[in-house]
N, CA, C and O of each residue as an XYZ file, in Angstrom:
744
protein
N      43.026   -157.085     -7.724
C      42.886   -157.030     -9.163
C      42.932   -158.441     -9.717
O      43.805   -159.229     -9.352
N      42.030   -158.751    -10.566
C      41.915   -160.095    -11.116
C      42.859   -160.289    -12.288
O      43.013   -159.411    -13.136
N      43.487   -161.457    -12.318
C      44.327   -161.813    -13.448
C      43.584   -162.728    -14.415
O      44.191   -163.327    -15.303
N      42.293   -162.830    -14.243
C      41.506   -163.719    -15.099
C      41.596   -163.277    -16.557
O      41.639   -162.088    -16.875
N      41.622   -164.267    -17.410
C      41.677   -163.999    -18.851
C      40.330   -163.456    -19.315
O      39.283   -164.020    -19.001
N      40.365   -162.372    -20.054
C      39.137   -161.802    -20.607
C      39.198   -161.872    -22.127
O      40.085   -161.307    -22.767
N      38.245   -162.569    -22.666
C      38.163   -162.733    -24.112
C      37.760   -161.400    -24.736
O      36.872   -160.713    -24.231
N      38.419   -161.039    -25.835
C      38.077   -159.824    -26.544
C      36.717   -160.030    -27.217
O      36.495   -161.023    -27.910
N      35.833   -159.088    -27.002
C      34.499   -159.204    -27.584
C      34.552   -158.832    -29.060
O      35.214   -157.874    -29.461
N      33.843   -159.611    -29.844
C      33.761   -159.380    -31.281
C      32.289   -159.447    -31.683
O      31.846   -160.434    -32.272
N      31.533   -158.395    -31.363
C      30.086   -158.463    -31.560
C      29.662   -158.704    -33.015
O      28.696   -159.428    -33.255
N      30.351   -158.127    -33.965
C      29.955   -158.333    -35.364
C      30.189   -159.779    -35.800
O      29.392   -160.347    -36.547
N      31.281   -160.364    -35.330
C      31.557   -161.763    -35.663
C      30.517   -162.671    -35.027
O      30.053   -163.619    -35.662
N      30.149   -162.397    -33.793
C      29.131   -163.198    -33.106
C      27.787   -163.046    -33.806
O      27.079   -164.031    -34.021
N      27.437   -161.818    -34.162
C      26.174   -161.566    -34.864
C      26.132   -162.349    -36.180
O      25.128   -162.986    -36.500
N      27.216   -162.294    -36.927
C      27.273   -163.010    -38.203
C      27.189   -164.516    -37.991
O      26.527   -165.214    -38.759
N      27.843   -165.012    -36.972
C      27.794   -166.437    -36.652
C      26.356   -166.860    -36.340
O      25.909   -167.916    -36.790
N      25.643   -166.055    -35.585
C      24.242   -166.361    -35.265
C      23.378   -166.383    -36.527
O      22.525   -167.257    -36.684
N      23.601   -165.423    -37.423
C      22.851   -165.397    -38.679
C      23.182   -166.615    -39.537
O      22.290   -167.214    -40.137
N      24.448   -166.979    -39.594
C      24.861   -168.147    -40.381
C      24.216   -169.425    -39.850
O      23.748   -170.261    -40.623
N      24.197   -169.567    -38.538
C      23.594   -170.756    -37.923
C      22.085   -170.771    -38.181
O      21.523   -171.818    -38.504
N      21.434   -169.628    -38.040
C      19.989   -169.558    -38.302
C      19.700   -169.941    -39.757
O      18.741   -170.664    -40.028
N      20.512   -169.468    -40.675
C      20.329   -169.804    -42.090
C      20.508   -171.303    -42.317
O      19.715   -171.933    -43.017
N      21.556   -171.867    -41.718
C      21.816   -173.295    -41.895
C      20.679   -174.140    -41.317
O      20.208   -175.077    -41.962
N      20.243   -173.810    -40.110
C      19.143   -174.563    -39.497
C      17.874   -174.474    -40.345
O      17.173   -175.469    -40.529
N      17.590   -173.300    -40.849
C      16.394   -173.115    -41.670
C      16.471   -173.953    -42.931
O      15.489   -174.581    -43.328
N      17.626   -173.965    -43.555
C      17.798   -174.715    -44.793
C      17.739   -176.222    -44.555
O      17.126   -176.959    -45.327
N      18.381   -176.668    -43.481
C      18.452   -178.101    -43.215
C      17.176   -178.670    -42.600
O      16.789   -179.798    -42.904
N      16.517   -177.889    -41.731
C      15.407   -178.444    -40.957
C      14.106   -177.666    -41.092
O      13.086   -178.065    -40.529
N      14.129   -176.563    -41.832
C      12.926   -175.753    -41.982
C      12.919   -174.595    -41.016
O      13.637   -174.591    -40.016
N      12.101   -173.619    -41.326
C      12.060   -172.393    -40.543
C      11.616   -172.638    -39.105
O      12.003   -171.892    -38.206
N      10.814   -173.666    -38.876
C      10.349   -173.955    -37.513
C      11.496   -174.397    -36.607
O      11.382   -174.309    -35.385
N      12.594   -174.868    -37.185
C      13.746   -175.291    -36.395
C      14.559   -174.111    -35.884
O      15.423   -174.272    -35.022
N      14.285   -172.935    -36.412
C      15.028   -171.749    -35.993
C      14.386   -171.203    -34.719
O      13.521   -170.328    -34.759
N      14.834   -171.744    -33.598
C      14.410   -171.248    -32.294
C      15.612   -170.571    -31.653
O      16.754   -170.837    -32.028
N      15.358   -169.713    -30.704
C      16.464   -169.032    -30.040
C      17.381   -170.026    -29.339
O      18.602   -169.877    -29.371
N      16.797   -171.037    -28.706
C      17.609   -172.060    -28.039
C      18.474   -172.822    -29.033
O      19.670   -173.009    -28.809
N      17.866   -173.260    -30.132
C      18.608   -174.047    -31.122
C      19.740   -173.229    -31.737
O      20.846   -173.738    -31.920
N      19.472   -171.981    -32.052
C      20.502   -171.133    -32.662
C      21.627   -170.855    -31.677
O      22.801   -170.943    -32.039
N      21.288   -170.520    -30.438
C      22.347   -170.218    -29.472
C      23.213   -171.453    -29.211
O      24.436   -171.346    -29.134
N      22.582   -172.625    -29.075
C      23.349   -173.850    -28.835
C      24.245   -174.187    -30.023
O      25.431   -174.469    -29.853
N      23.675   -174.155    -31.223
C      24.455   -174.514    -32.417
C      25.583   -173.522    -32.683
O      26.622   -173.892    -33.231
N      25.382   -172.271    -32.299
C      26.415   -171.259    -32.514
C      27.441   -171.224    -31.392
O      28.482   -170.580    -31.516
N      27.146   -171.920    -30.289
C      28.054   -171.886    -29.149
C      28.055   -170.532    -28.461
O      29.074   -170.089    -27.930
N      26.905   -169.885    -28.478
C      26.750   -168.557    -27.877
C      25.679   -168.685    -26.795
O      24.682   -169.382    -26.986
N      25.879   -168.031    -25.688
C      24.867   -168.092    -24.639
C      23.566   -167.479    -25.155
O      23.567   -166.663    -26.076
N      22.467   -167.889    -24.543
C      21.189   -167.327    -24.953
C      21.171   -165.814    -24.707
O      20.581   -165.062    -25.483
N      21.811   -165.382    -23.639
C      21.922   -163.947    -23.372
C      22.698   -163.227    -24.468
O      22.356   -162.110    -24.855
N      23.752   -163.884    -24.965
C      24.522   -163.308    -26.067
C      23.689   -163.178    -27.323
O      23.772   -162.179    -28.037
N      22.883   -164.199    -27.586
C      21.982   -164.142    -28.741
C      20.962   -163.030    -28.549
O      20.708   -162.250    -29.467
N      20.373   -162.955    -27.346
C      19.346   -161.950    -27.080
C      19.908   -160.527    -27.144
O      19.164   -159.580    -27.401
N      21.195   -160.375    -26.916
C      21.826   -159.066    -27.062
C      21.722   -158.580    -28.505
O      21.497   -157.396    -28.760
N      21.885   -159.500    -29.432
C      21.829   -159.148    -30.857
C      20.416   -159.229    -31.434
O      20.014   -158.394    -32.245
N      19.677   -160.238    -31.008
C      18.351   -160.501    -31.557
C      17.402   -160.840    -30.407
O      17.450   -161.950    -29.879
N      16.542   -159.901    -30.014
C      15.695   -160.120    -28.839
C      14.611   -161.183    -29.021
O      14.014   -161.631    -28.043
N      14.358   -161.585    -30.258
C      13.357   -162.638    -30.501
C      13.596   -163.254    -31.884
O      14.444   -162.783    -32.643
N      12.855   -164.289    -32.194
C      13.029   -164.995    -33.460
C      12.766   -164.076    -34.645
O      13.481   -164.139    -35.645
N      11.763   -163.236    -34.547
C      11.449   -162.330    -35.650
C      12.608   -161.376    -35.915
O      12.917   -161.087    -37.071
N      13.248   -160.889    -34.866
C      14.407   -160.014    -35.036
C      15.550   -160.758    -35.713
O      16.273   -160.185    -36.528
N      15.712   -162.027    -35.377
C      16.740   -162.850    -36.016
C      16.441   -163.019    -37.506
O      17.334   -162.874    -38.341
N      15.185   -163.325    -37.837
C      14.796   -163.459    -39.243
C      14.908   -162.124    -39.972
O      15.301   -162.082    -41.138
N      14.564   -161.037    -39.291
C      14.737   -159.708    -39.889
C      16.212   -159.442    -40.183
O      16.546   -158.892    -41.232
N      17.089   -159.827    -39.265
C      18.523   -159.651    -39.483
C      19.006   -160.429    -40.694
O      19.804   -159.929    -41.486
N      18.522   -161.649    -40.833
C      18.876   -162.471    -41.992
C      18.344   -161.826    -43.269
O      19.057   -161.743    -44.268
N      17.102   -161.374    -43.237
C      16.488   -160.687    -44.375
C      17.317   -159.456    -44.756
O      17.660   -159.271    -45.924
N      17.633   -158.626    -43.776
C      18.383   -157.393    -44.043
C      19.729   -157.683    -44.691
O      20.131   -157.019    -45.646
N      20.412   -158.676    -44.161
C      21.737   -159.012    -44.701
C      21.645   -159.470    -46.160
O      22.407   -159.014    -47.013
N      20.714   -160.364    -46.427
C      20.597   -160.888    -47.784
C      20.093   -159.840    -48.768
O      20.583   -159.769    -49.895
N      19.140   -159.039    -48.367
C      18.624   -158.003    -49.262
C      19.680   -156.930    -49.522
O      19.747   -156.384    -50.623
N      20.493   -156.629    -48.533
C      21.594   -155.684    -48.751
C      22.554   -156.225    -49.799
O      22.981   -155.489    -50.688
N      22.893   -157.496    -49.702
C      23.766   -158.113    -50.709
C      23.105   -158.112    -52.085
O      23.752   -157.840    -53.096
N      21.805   -158.422    -52.110
C      21.046   -158.445    -53.361
C      21.045   -157.057    -53.999
O      21.308   -156.924    -55.194
N      20.751   -156.028    -53.210
C      20.760   -154.652    -53.721
C      22.139   -154.278    -54.265
O      22.254   -153.673    -55.332
N      23.167   -154.641    -53.528
C      24.534   -154.322    -53.959
C      24.850   -154.997    -55.290
O      25.434   -154.377    -56.179
N      24.468   -156.261    -55.430
C      24.715   -156.985    -56.678
C      23.929   -156.364    -57.834
O      24.443   -156.259    -58.948
N      22.694   -155.957    -57.577
C      21.886   -155.308    -58.621
C      22.534   -153.989    -59.029
O      22.638   -153.689    -60.218
N      22.968   -153.200    -58.046
C      23.618   -151.925    -58.357
C      24.879   -152.131    -59.198
O      25.132   -151.377    -60.138
N      25.662   -153.148    -58.861
C      26.873   -153.430    -59.641
C      26.524   -153.839    -61.062
O      27.174   -153.399    -62.010
N      25.502   -154.678    -61.221
C      25.091   -155.099    -62.560
C      24.552   -153.912    -63.355
O      24.812   -153.804    -64.554
N      23.809   -153.026    -62.704
C      23.284   -151.847    -63.392
C      24.405   -150.911    -63.832
O      24.326   -150.299    -64.897
N      25.441   -150.803    -63.017
C      26.560   -149.911    -63.344
C      27.267   -150.339    -64.631
O      27.861   -149.509    -65.318
N      27.205   -151.621    -64.955
C      27.854   -152.118    -66.158
C      26.950   -152.155    -67.380
O      27.328   -152.718    -68.408
N      25.767   -151.567    -67.287
C      24.775   -151.591    -68.370
C      24.551   -150.167    -68.857
O      24.066   -149.319    -68.108
N      24.901   -149.906    -70.102
C      24.791   -148.551    -70.656
C      23.393   -148.199    -71.146
O      23.108   -147.026    -71.384
N      22.523   -149.177    -71.300
C      21.186   -148.927    -71.830
C      20.228   -148.682    -70.670
O      20.015   -149.556    -69.829
N      19.653   -147.479    -70.637
C      18.805   -147.100    -69.509
C      17.498   -147.889    -69.474
O      17.089   -148.343    -68.405
N      16.834   -148.063    -70.616
C      15.536   -148.746    -70.662
C      15.691   -150.199    -70.213
O      16.423   -150.967    -70.838
N      15.012   -150.574    -69.144
C      15.033   -151.942    -68.650
C      16.278   -152.328    -67.871
O      16.491   -153.508    -67.595
N      17.110   -151.345    -67.510
C      18.389   -151.625    -66.830
C      18.180   -152.383    -65.508
O      18.863   -153.371    -65.241
N      17.241   -151.917    -64.694
C      16.984   -152.604    -63.422
C      16.527   -154.039    -63.682
O      16.980   -154.965    -63.009
N      15.646   -154.226    -64.642
C      15.129   -155.570    -64.950
C      16.259   -156.492    -65.376
O      16.328   -157.634    -64.919
N      17.142   -156.021    -66.238
C      18.265   -156.869    -66.684
C      19.183   -157.219    -65.517
O      19.683   -158.341    -65.433
N      19.405   -156.266    -64.621
C      20.232   -156.552    -63.446
C      19.532   -157.574    -62.550
O      20.167   -158.505    -62.057
N      18.239   -157.402    -62.341
C      17.453   -158.342    -61.531
C      17.528   -159.737    -62.139
O      17.728   -160.720    -61.425
N      17.367   -159.823    -63.456
C      17.453   -161.111    -64.143
C      18.820   -161.751    -63.939
O      18.925   -162.927    -63.592
N      19.846   -160.971    -64.157
C      21.213   -161.476    -64.042
C      21.469   -162.054    -62.654
O      22.023   -163.145    -62.521
N      21.065   -161.316    -61.626
C      21.320   -161.756    -60.257
C      20.455   -162.966    -59.904
O      20.950   -163.937    -59.331
N      19.172   -162.911    -60.242
C      18.279   -164.034    -59.902
C      18.700   -165.330    -60.573
O      18.650   -166.392    -59.954
N      19.112   -165.254    -61.827
C      19.480   -166.475    -62.528
C      20.863   -166.981    -62.143
O      21.232   -168.107    -62.476
N      21.627   -166.152    -61.443
C      22.951   -166.577    -60.984
C      22.930   -167.073    -59.550
O      23.922   -167.632    -59.083
N      21.831   -166.884    -58.840
C      21.798   -167.227    -57.418
C      22.075   -168.698    -57.152
O      22.738   -169.032    -56.170
N      21.588   -169.567    -57.995
C      21.778   -171.008    -57.785
C      23.261   -171.372    -57.770
O      23.685   -172.242    -57.010
N      24.048   -170.698    -58.616
C      25.462   -171.033    -58.745
C      26.349   -170.315    -57.728
O      27.488   -170.728    -57.510
N      25.856   -169.266    -57.114
C      26.667   -168.467    -56.213
C      26.694   -169.038    -54.803
O      25.829   -169.819    -54.405
N      27.704   -168.628    -54.069
C      27.809   -169.045    -52.667
C      26.609   -168.557    -51.865
O      26.180   -169.225    -50.924
N      26.064   -167.395    -52.229
C      24.895   -166.855    -51.531
C      23.611   -167.603    -51.878
O      22.566   -167.351    -51.278
N      23.681   -168.511    -52.830
C      22.484   -169.223    -53.259
C      21.759   -169.912    -52.123
O      20.529   -169.894    -52.074
N      22.492   -170.513    -51.219
C      21.866   -171.185    -50.074
C      21.172   -170.175    -49.170
O      20.093   -170.445    -48.643
N      21.783   -169.030    -48.993
C      21.156   -167.991    -48.186
C      19.844   -167.529    -48.799
O      18.872   -167.261    -48.092
N      19.829   -167.440    -50.118
C      18.595   -167.039    -50.797
C      17.530   -168.112    -50.668
O      16.342   -167.800    -50.580
N      17.937   -169.366    -50.657
C      16.958   -170.426    -50.431
C      16.331   -170.269    -49.053
O      15.121   -170.425    -48.888
N      17.156   -169.961    -48.077
C      16.658   -169.745    -46.716
C      15.681   -168.584    -46.697
O      14.603   -168.681    -46.111
N      16.059   -167.481    -47.338
C      15.188   -166.311    -47.353
C      13.863   -166.628    -48.032
O      12.806   -166.223    -47.549
N      13.909   -167.336    -49.128
C      12.681   -167.675    -49.838
C      11.769   -168.530    -48.964
O      10.559   -168.310    -48.920
N      12.341   -169.488    -48.281
C      11.554   -170.331    -47.372
C      10.947   -169.464    -46.270
O       9.775   -169.615    -45.927
N      11.749   -168.558    -45.723
C      11.246   -167.674    -44.665
C      10.147   -166.754    -45.196
O       9.169   -166.485    -44.499
N      10.308   -166.275    -46.419
C       9.286   -165.401    -47.004
C       7.950   -166.120    -47.128
O       6.891   -165.530    -46.914
N       8.015   -167.382    -47.471
C       6.784   -168.156    -47.622
C       6.139   -168.452    -46.274
O       4.919   -168.581    -46.179
N       6.961   -168.560    -45.230
C       6.458   -168.994    -43.927
C       6.107   -167.844    -42.977
O       5.271   -168.013    -42.090
N       6.725   -166.703    -43.149
C       6.565   -165.611    -42.192
C       5.866   -164.407    -42.833
O       6.455   -163.737    -43.682
N       4.624   -164.125    -42.440
C       3.889   -162.992    -43.019
C       4.633   -161.658    -42.920
O       4.567   -160.840    -43.838
N       5.337   -161.440    -41.813
C       6.086   -160.192    -41.629
C       7.160   -160.038    -42.706
O       7.327   -158.953    -43.264
N       7.885   -161.111    -42.998
C       8.927   -161.044    -44.018
C       8.317   -160.937    -45.412
O       8.866   -160.266    -46.286
N       7.201   -161.591    -45.612
C       6.489   -161.479    -46.884
C       6.126   -160.015    -47.143
O       6.272   -159.525    -48.263
N       5.662   -159.329    -46.123
C       5.313   -157.915    -46.249
C       6.560   -157.070    -46.531
O       6.505   -156.128    -47.322
N       7.661   -157.400    -45.898
C       8.908   -156.662    -46.145
C       9.380   -156.856    -47.582
O       9.871   -155.916    -48.208
N       9.234   -158.077    -48.109
C       9.622   -158.324    -49.502
C       8.706   -157.552    -50.452
O       9.176   -156.964    -51.427
N       7.410   -157.552    -50.172
C       6.475   -156.777    -51.002
C       6.872   -155.299    -50.994
O       6.809   -154.634    -52.028
N       7.276   -154.791    -49.843
C       7.723   -153.399    -49.750
C       8.961   -153.160    -50.604
O       9.064   -152.142    -51.287
N       9.905   -154.107    -50.562
C      11.117   -153.973    -51.363
C      10.755   -153.924    -52.854
O      11.257   -153.081    -53.596
N       9.880   -154.834    -53.275
C       9.463   -154.879    -54.683
C       8.767   -153.570    -55.063
O       9.049   -153.009    -56.122
N       7.863   -153.078    -54.212
C       7.133   -151.837    -54.497
C       8.088   -150.638    -54.573
O       7.925   -149.762    -55.422
N       9.080   -150.608    -53.682
C      10.050   -149.508    -53.700
C      10.858   -149.513    -54.992
O      11.095   -148.464    -55.592
N      11.280   -150.703    -55.415
C      12.065   -150.777    -56.652
C      11.188   -150.447    -57.870
O      11.651   -149.797    -58.808
N       9.939   -150.888    -57.857
C       9.031   -150.573    -58.969
C       8.843   -149.060    -59.078
O       8.831   -148.515    -60.181
N       8.698   -148.387    -57.946
C       8.545   -146.928    -57.955
C       9.844   -146.240    -58.383
O       9.827   -145.289    -59.165
N      10.952   -146.728    -57.867
C      12.253   -146.131    -58.158
C      12.595   -146.222    -59.644
O      13.193   -145.305    -60.206
N      12.215   -147.323    -60.269
C      12.580   -147.538    -61.674
C      11.366   -147.508    -62.605
O      11.379   -148.115    -63.676
N      10.333   -146.803    -62.190
C       9.096   -146.745    -62.984
C       9.329   -146.164    -64.380
O       8.734   -146.629    -65.352
N      10.180   -145.161    -64.480
C      10.430   -144.535    -65.783
C      11.070   -145.478    -66.783
O      10.795   -145.395    -67.980
N      11.914   -146.367    -66.308
C      12.694   -147.205    -67.219
C      12.261   -148.668    -67.265
O      12.585   -149.375    -68.219
N      11.533   -149.132    -66.248
C      11.282   -150.569    -66.137
C       9.819   -150.925    -65.847
O       9.546   -151.978    -65.272
N       8.890   -150.071    -66.232
C       7.488   -150.353    -65.918
C       6.714   -150.991    -67.067
O       5.507   -151.201    -66.948
N       7.376   -151.299    -68.164
C       6.668   -151.920    -69.291
C       6.193   -153.323    -68.905
O       6.741   -153.957    -68.004
N       5.180   -153.779    -69.598
C       4.674   -155.128    -69.324
C       5.727   -156.181    -69.657
O       5.751   -157.243    -69.036
N       6.593   -155.904    -70.625
C       7.658   -156.854    -70.947
C       8.681   -156.957    -69.815
O       9.163   -158.050    -69.515
N       9.010   -155.840    -69.192
C       9.925   -155.878    -68.043
C       9.287   -156.652    -66.896
O       9.946   -157.462    -66.243
N       8.012   -156.401    -66.655
C       7.309   -157.117    -65.586
C       7.280   -158.617    -65.882
O       7.529   -159.431    -64.993
N       6.981   -158.977    -67.113
C       6.954   -160.384    -67.513
C       8.326   -161.034    -67.307
O       8.416   -162.160    -66.818
N       9.380   -160.328    -67.677
C      10.737   -160.867    -67.517
C      11.064   -161.083    -66.036
O      11.651   -162.102    -65.671
N      10.684   -160.124    -65.183
C      10.955   -160.286    -63.738
C      10.126   -161.424    -63.147
O      10.608   -162.160    -62.287
N       8.880   -161.573    -63.606
C       8.069   -162.709    -63.151
C       8.719   -164.032    -63.569
O       8.732   -164.990    -62.796
N       9.250   -164.082    -64.779
C       9.927   -165.301    -65.238
C      11.143   -165.596    -64.360
O      11.397   -166.750    -64.016
N      11.897   -164.546    -63.997
C      13.060   -164.733    -63.119
C      12.619   -165.280    -61.768
O      13.270   -166.160    -61.206
N      11.513   -164.757    -61.249
C      10.989   -165.267    -59.978
C      10.614   -166.741    -60.098
O      10.833   -167.517    -59.168
N      10.053   -167.126    -61.236
C       9.700   -168.530    -61.468
C      10.928   -169.423    -61.518
O      10.913   -170.535    -60.990
N      11.984   -168.945    -62.146
C      13.231   -169.719    -62.200
C      13.828   -169.824    -60.801
O      14.344   -170.874    -60.418
N      13.757   -168.742    -60.045
C      14.235   -168.730    -58.657
C      13.492   -169.794    -57.848
O      14.108   -170.554    -57.101
N      12.169   -169.846    -57.999
C      11.379   -170.846    -57.283
C      11.708   -172.258    -57.765
O      11.817   -173.178    -56.955
N      11.867   -172.436    -59.076
C      12.231   -173.758    -59.616
C      13.583   -174.215    -59.068
O      13.772   -175.394    -58.769
N      14.518   -173.276    -58.941
C      15.820   -173.603    -58.349
C      15.647   -174.038    -56.893
O      16.252   -175.018    -56.458
N      14.831   -173.315    -56.154
C      14.586   -173.633    -54.748
C      13.991   -175.029    -54.601
O      14.415   -175.810    -53.749
N      13.007   -175.333    -55.440
C      12.328   -176.619    -55.349
C      13.087   -177.751    -56.031
O      12.792   -178.926    -55.810
N      14.061   -177.395    -56.858
C      14.785   -178.406    -57.623
C      13.882   -179.086    -58.635
O      14.082   -180.253    -58.973
N      12.889   -178.353    -59.117
C      11.887   -178.957    -60.001
C      12.332   -179.048    -61.455
O      11.762   -179.825    -62.223
N      13.330   -178.276    -61.846
C      13.816   -178.297    -63.226
C      15.340   -178.283    -63.216
O      15.962   -177.516    -62.480
N      15.915   -179.118    -64.023
C      17.366   -179.111    -64.179
C      17.709   -178.155    -65.317
O      17.398   -178.430    -66.476
N      18.339   -177.049    -64.993
C      18.755   -176.090    -66.009
C      20.272   -176.114    -66.097
O      20.970   -175.698    -65.172
N      20.772   -176.610    -67.225
C      22.223   -176.578    -67.396
C      22.649   -175.145    -67.714
O      21.808   -174.287    -67.981
N      23.930   -174.896    -67.686
C      24.449   -173.535    -67.868
C      24.044   -172.959    -69.221
O      23.742   -171.770    -69.323
N      24.035   -173.786    -70.249
C      23.687   -173.304    -71.592
C      22.217   -172.875    -71.641
O      21.904   -171.815    -72.183
N      21.329   -173.672    -71.092
C      19.903   -173.335    -71.071
C      19.658   -172.099    -70.228
O      18.878   -171.226    -70.610
N      20.316   -172.021    -69.088
C      20.165   -170.859    -68.202
C      20.622   -169.587    -68.925
O      19.960   -168.552    -68.848
N      21.734   -169.669    -69.611
C      22.252   -168.520    -70.356
C      21.288   -168.115    -71.475
O      21.047   -166.927    -71.689
N      20.741   -169.099    -72.182
C      19.781   -168.826    -73.253
C      18.546   -168.116    -72.693
O      18.088   -167.124    -73.260
N      18.011   -168.621    -71.588
C      16.834   -168.003    -70.975
C      17.144   -166.574    -70.526
O      16.334   -165.667    -70.717
N      18.299   -166.385    -69.939
C      18.690   -165.057    -69.487
C      18.731   -164.078    -70.658
O      18.215   -162.964    -70.559
N      19.341   -164.491    -71.758
C      19.431   -163.598    -72.911
C      18.058   -163.289    -73.501
O      17.793   -162.150    -73.887
N      17.190   -164.282    -73.573
C      15.834   -164.052    -74.094
C      15.057   -163.093    -73.201
O      14.359   -162.207    -73.694
N      15.176   -163.269    -71.898
C      14.471   -162.394    -70.966
C      15.056   -160.976    -71.007
O      14.314   -159.998    -70.915
N      16.359   -160.865    -71.142
C      16.967   -159.536    -71.262
C      16.477   -158.820    -72.522
O      16.269   -157.606    -72.511
N      16.297   -159.570    -73.595
C      15.774   -158.978    -74.835
C      14.383   -158.408    -74.609
O      14.046   -157.345    -75.131
N      13.579   -159.120    -73.830
C      12.230   -158.618    -73.501
C      12.297   -157.248    -72.829
O      11.450   -156.389    -73.075
N      13.295   -157.049    -71.989
C      13.390   -155.806    -71.206
C      13.694   -154.601    -72.093
O      13.522   -153.459    -71.666
N      14.134   -154.842    -73.297
C      14.468   -153.742    -74.219
C      13.264   -153.303    -75.051
O      13.309   -152.269    -75.717
N      12.201   -154.082    -75.011
C      11.037   -153.802    -75.860
C       9.990   -152.992    -75.149
O       8.952   -152.676    -75.732
């Protein structure tokens, strides 16, 4: 019988560590830097350990996408729960979350996802599916052209934040958010 020390396996912690490293590499060096070798080395996980969780780069990016979109959905649901006005409720929640991403800890993760969406056709298709599902789900309350315009504006602010093309102080950001929320009520 062996007395060798056996480390307790923590698959969820390892999986999260791999996702965190992939996100960091993507943000710092671009999506092309996210290779299985680079992620396994930076995470201190064997390549076999990485392959146990993510059999290829696309699976790793899908895992990152799933994690971030789950958080995004949860934040939208929480924002909707605090809104008593049914008309435009999803749009106002979407606006609130999108305009807060820059300031939140998850903001860097969203930058990574946005970069991946632009670079990976598969993820772009998954995002289009998410948008189409939400449009169908909230068609009764959020299909007006004003709601669509407000969500497009939020997407533009999200992109401006990613590119660092506009400096929006908290007061300006709050003003824009309130104006866009007003649109969702019309």
